[in-house]
Each structure stands twice: as structure tokens, then as C-alpha cells.
C-alpha positions as CSV (number, residue, x, y, z in Angstrom):
1,M,92.4,82.1,88.5
2,V,94.5,80.5,85.7
3,D,97.4,82.9,86.6
4,F,97.2,82.0,90.4
5,Q,100.6,81.4,91.8
6,P,101.7,80.2,95.3
7,P,104.0,82.9,96.7
8,P,107.5,82.0,98.0
9,F,108.4,81.8,101.7
10,R,111.0,84.4,102.7
11,T,113.8,83.3,105.1
12,L,113.3,83.9,108.8
13,D,116.5,85.9,108.8
14,D,115.1,88.3,106.1
15,F,111.6,88.3,107.7
16,L,112.4,88.9,111.3
17,L,116.0,88.3,112.5
18,S,119.4,89.9,111.8
19,S,118.9,91.3,108.3
20,A,115.5,92.7,109.0
21,R,115.5,96.5,109.2
22,L,112.7,98.0,111.2
23,S,111.8,101.7,111.4
24,V,108.8,103.7,112.6
25,P,106.8,104.8,109.6
26,D,106.4,108.5,108.7
27,V,102.7,109.0,109.7
28,R,102.7,112.4,108.0
29,N,103.1,110.8,104.6
30,L,100.1,108.4,104.4
31,D,100.7,107.4,100.8
32,R,104.2,106.3,101.5
33,W,103.2,104.4,104.6
34,N,100.3,102.7,102.7
35,N,102.7,101.8,99.9
36,R,105.1,100.3,102.5
37,I,102.4,98.2,104.0
38,I,101.0,96.9,100.7
39,N,104.5,96.0,99.4
40,N,105.4,94.2,102.6
41,L,102.1,92.4,102.6
42,L,102.7,91.2,99.1
43,Y,106.4,90.4,99.6
44,Y,106.1,88.5,102.9
45,Q,102.6,87.1,102.4
46,S,103.6,83.4,102.8
47,N,105.2,84.2,106.1
48,Y,102.2,86.2,107.2
49,F,99.8,83.4,106.3
50,A,102.0,80.9,108.1
51,F,102.0,83.1,111.2
52,A,98.2,83.6,111.1
53,A,97.7,79.8,110.5
54,A,99.9,79.0,113.5
55,F,97.7,81.2,115.7
56,L,94.6,79.7,114.3
57,V,95.8,76.2,115.0
58,I,96.8,77.1,118.6
59,V,93.5,78.8,119.3
60,G,91.5,76.1,117.4
61,Y,93.1,73.4,119.6
62,F,91.7,75.0,122.8
63,Q,88.4,76.4,121.4
64,P,87.6,74.7,118.1
65,L,83.8,75.4,118.0
66,Q,84.2,79.1,118.9
67,L,87.0,79.5,116.4
68,I,84.9,78.0,113.6
69,L,82.0,80.3,114.7
70,G,84.3,83.4,114.7
71,A,86.0,82.5,111.4
72,T,82.6,81.9,109.8
73,I,81.3,85.3,110.9
74,V,84.4,87.1,109.8
75,I,84.3,85.4,106.4
76,L,80.6,86.0,105.9
77,L,80.9,89.7,106.8
78,F,84.0,90.0,104.5
79,L,82.2,88.3,101.6
80,G,79.1,90.5,102.2
81,F,81.3,93.6,102.2
82,V,82.9,92.5,98.9
83,W,79.5,91.7,97.4
84,G,78.2,95.1,98.5
85,A,81.2,96.8,97.0
86,E,80.7,95.1,93.7
87,N,76.9,95.9,93.6
88,K,76.6,99.3,95.4
89,A,78.5,102.4,94.2
90,V,78.5,104.0,97.7
91,I,80.2,101.0,99.3
92,R,82.6,100.7,96.3
93,R,83.7,104.4,96.7
94,F,84.0,104.0,100.5
95,R,86.2,100.9,100.0
96,R,88.4,102.7,97.5
97,N,88.7,105.9,99.5
98,H,89.0,104.4,103.0
99,P,90.6,100.8,102.8
100,S,91.7,100.9,106.5
101,L,88.3,101.9,107.6
102,S,86.8,99.2,105.5
103,L,88.9,96.6,107.3
104,A,88.1,98.2,110.6
105,A,84.4,98.1,109.8
106,I,84.6,94.4,108.9
107,L,86.5,93.5,112.1
108,G,84.4,95.8,114.3
109,S,81.2,94.3,113.0
110,S,82.6,90.8,113.6
111,Y,83.5,91.8,117.1
112,L,80.1,93.2,117.9
113,L,78.3,90.1,116.4
114,L,80.6,87.7,118.3
115,S,80.1,89.6,121.5
116,F,76.4,88.7,121.4
117,L,77.3,85.1,120.6
118,G,80.0,84.7,123.3
119,G,83.1,84.3,121.1
120,V,85.0,87.5,121.7
121,A,88.1,86.0,123.4
122,V,88.6,83.6,120.5
123,F,88.0,86.4,118.0
124,L,90.5,88.7,119.7
125,F,93.3,86.1,120.1
126,G,92.7,83.9,117.1
127,I,91.7,86.5,114.4
128,A,92.3,90.1,115.4
129,F,95.7,89.7,117.2
130,P,97.4,88.0,114.2
131,I,96.0,90.6,111.9
132,L,97.3,93.4,114.2
133,M,100.7,91.8,114.4
134,I,100.9,91.4,110.6
135,L,99.9,95.0,110.0
136,I,102.5,96.2,112.6
137,H,105.2,94.2,111.0
138,A,104.3,95.4,107.5
139,S,104.3,99.0,108.8
140,V,107.7,99.0,110.4
141,R,109.6,96.6,108.1
142,L,111.9,98.4,105.7
143,R,112.8,96.6,102.5
144,S,116.4,96.1,101.5
145,L,117.6,96.9,98.0
146,K,117.5,93.1,97.2
147,N,113.8,93.0,98.3
148,K,112.9,96.0,96.2
149,I,114.5,94.5,93.1
150,E,112.8,91.1,93.7
151,N,109.5,92.9,94.3
152,K,109.8,94.8,91.1
153,L,110.5,91.6,89.2
154,E,107.5,89.8,90.8
155,S,105.1,92.8,90.8
156,I,103.0,91.5,88.0
157,G,102.8,87.9,89.4
158,L,102.0,89.2,93.0
159,K,98.6,90.4,91.9
160,R,97.5,86.8,91.4
161,T,98.5,85.5,94.8
162,P,96.2,85.1,97.8
163,M,97.3,88.4,99.3
164,G,97.0,90.2,96.0
165,L,93.5,89.0,95.6
166,L,92.7,89.9,99.3
167,L,94.1,93.4,98.8
168,E,92.2,93.8,95.6
169,A,88.9,92.8,97.4
170,L,89.7,95.5,100.0
171,G,90.1,98.1,97.2
172,Q,93.9,98.2,97.1
173,E,94.4,97.9,93.3
174,Q,97.8,99.7,93.2
175,E,100.7,98.0,91.7
176,A,103.3,96.4,94.0
177,G,106.7,98.0,93.9
178,S,105.4,101.5,93.1
């Protein structure tokens, strides 16, 4: 954690407005699509965290106890999954070979558990919807040449950021910018 760095915010113009180039990903080339998502998650991570935090604040204002319950369940299931992946070879292989299914399993388990406890609406709007919007943006956002150059220069440092650590916990150890 000594090398931990706060990532920079990207401008709203670069992130979403006029200079943002969007394109539907090529779903036939899963490696390239996965690479695009990971690079965008790393490059725009501060913007993504701010977006998710804004949703959490809005939902938390209206339903604070249910949001705390939902966040606690998601965090505990995520930590349990990471612990299982570190201690069980079967889970570690599954995490490495199927990172999208791993995330879906964590969110699906959270949804099922919260459906029994009555916090589904808060889960869907406060937790799942921001994650879905972030993944959609990371999927369709094309990087400019400037972004690619900056990403190459930052690629070593990006691994020690919050998103780098989160991606590593989900089994995405590939280098940024590759």
C-alpha cells in the first residue's frame, strides 16, 4: 500500500461531452473488448467513483438504512469471494477464467440475499445501476491518441490505485495499456 496513488480526475469534456468518442464494441473479439473496458476503468476511475458516489448519496438520502444494509451485504459477499479465491484453487481458477461471471455471481448473490431482506430497490438503483452505467461507458468509450499515450505512461502507477486493486481482486491482472 506504500505505492498507493490517488488517480487524477479527467475533464468532463474528455469523459462525456464533445471530445468523447463512443462506438459499439466488437463483441466477436472478446479480448479486445475486455482490454477496452479495463483500460477505460483504469483511465477514468476517479470519474467513475464520483459518479457512483453521487448515486449512493442520492439513494442514501432517501433510504439510508437500506443502503447501508445493501452496501454491507455486497461488500461482505465481495470480500468472501476474494477470500475464497485466495484460499481455494477452484474459485481462483473460476475468477481468472470468468471475471465477468464472477462479478455477476457477486451481484446476483447480493440481489437474492437482499430480496429476502427487502432491500432490492435500493440495491438496484443505488448499487447495480451505477455499476451497469460504468460498464456501459467503459465498453463504448473509445480512447483518443492522447489518452492512449497518457495511459501508457501511467500504466505502472495505475495498478496501485483503487480501481487497479479492485480489478486485481476480480482476477484482472493484465497490464493497463496493453
